[in-house]
C-alpha positions, 0 to 999 in steps of 0.5 A: 617560552619565556614570559616577562613583564612590561611596565605600562607607560602613558606613551603606550596609551591612546584614545584617552580624554580626561575632559570627557565623562563616560566610558572610553575605549583606550588602545595600548600599543608596544613594539617588541623587539626580537634579536636573532642569533646573528644579531639581527633585531626584528620588531613585533608591534602588538595592540590591545583595547580596554574600557575605562569610565571617566568620572568626576567625583563630588568632593563638596556639596553646598545646598542653598534652601529655596527663597520661599518660607511661608506657605498656606495649608495644602501648598506644594513646596516652591523650590525657587531660589533653591539650588544644590552646588556640587564642586563638579558643578553637576546639579540634580533634583532636590531631596526634601524630607520632614525632620524625622525623615518622613515625606513632607506634610504640607496639609497639617490637621487643624489641630496642629495649628497655633494661631493658624500657623505651623512652623517646621524645619525640613532637611534637604539632603543630597548625596553623590559619590559618597559625598553628602550635603545637608541643610535645614529648610525652615518654613511656616505654613499658614492655615489661611481662610479659604471661604466665607459665608453669611452665618446670620444676617443682620437683625435690620435688613430694611432701611429708609431712603436716605439712611446713612447709618446702618445697624449691623448688630446681629450680622455674622459670617462663617470663616472656613480655613484650609484645614477645615476648621471654622470660626464665626465673626461679627460683621463691622461697618468696615466690612460691608460695601454696596449698601446704598439707600438712594433709591427704594427696592427689594433684594438689594445686594450688599457684599461683606469683605473679610481680610485675614493675613493677606487673604481677602474673601467676600460673601453677600446678603439682601436688604430692602430700602422703603420709600418711607413717608416724610410728611402726612397732610389732612385737607378737611372736607369741604362741607362745614354746615350740617343739618340735625342728624345729618351723616358726615359728608367727606367729600373734598377732604383727603389725606396727602402722603409724601415719601422720601423720593418726592412722590406724593399720594392722596387717600380718601378720608374715612368716617373712622378717622373722624371723632369729637375733640375729645376722641369720642364718637361724632354726635350729629344729633345734639340733645339741645341747641342754644337760642339760635338752634345751631351748635358749633364744634370742632371735630378732629381728623387723625391718620397714622402710617409708617410711625408718622401721626398727623391730626387736623381740626374740622370745624362744623356747625349743626342746625336744628332745622324744622 
């Protein structure tokens, strides 16, 4: 009935592996010896088991922030290059918060941006086994361009074949950024491509390209190229001698129009194109004649189209016949 305590020693314990993390079942074995009255010793071996948990507590934590520090509005944080180094070599997921402890906001409102940038410092904190590591993670969020569209087309969208300069005055694009705010940017020559005038046509497409802070967006607008007139030639009528009171005979007369494409077009003369040399209406019934009963005069043929004017003399003789 006597109870005595036996100190536990390491050689009594089996089943322990100090390099294996987790729960282990250990066995304790001890042999007790009883001495009889005649001096005989009787051994009595006893065993028992119990569970222990082997842990590897952290003694230091080092946090390396992610490599990327510049983001666009609404981006997801990129943790590439970031890591948590626990002295025990155990690595777990990052915990990132705003500096005030709130959840990270990667989509600030438009009013939060200054010059379309927001700089902030996030906090990465990791705790394990009562050891806490904290590091600041400064980032910059950029309110980049999300799309562009034509705000107003250039005042002039019609050109002649062969034009090499283009008047883009009045043209502007609407720039929308990721935070939803917009701005208007005037179109410059360097922003326009695809505007060619080698051939005539309507509804041609020019591309406007806008690049800001490494982000490029495009939009389009339509323009026209006309086969403009480069020359007008007038051929007077064949008939040059008339009798008193005759009507003008326009046969053989024509207007020849040459276009920038090299094509030509003939148009018939019209009596409305012909006047006296002083611009008055043609008089084919003079009030008087000289001794020869003939009057010679030079009529004037005028034609204008597409801003180009041409005139040609048309000499005739009117006979005061019997």
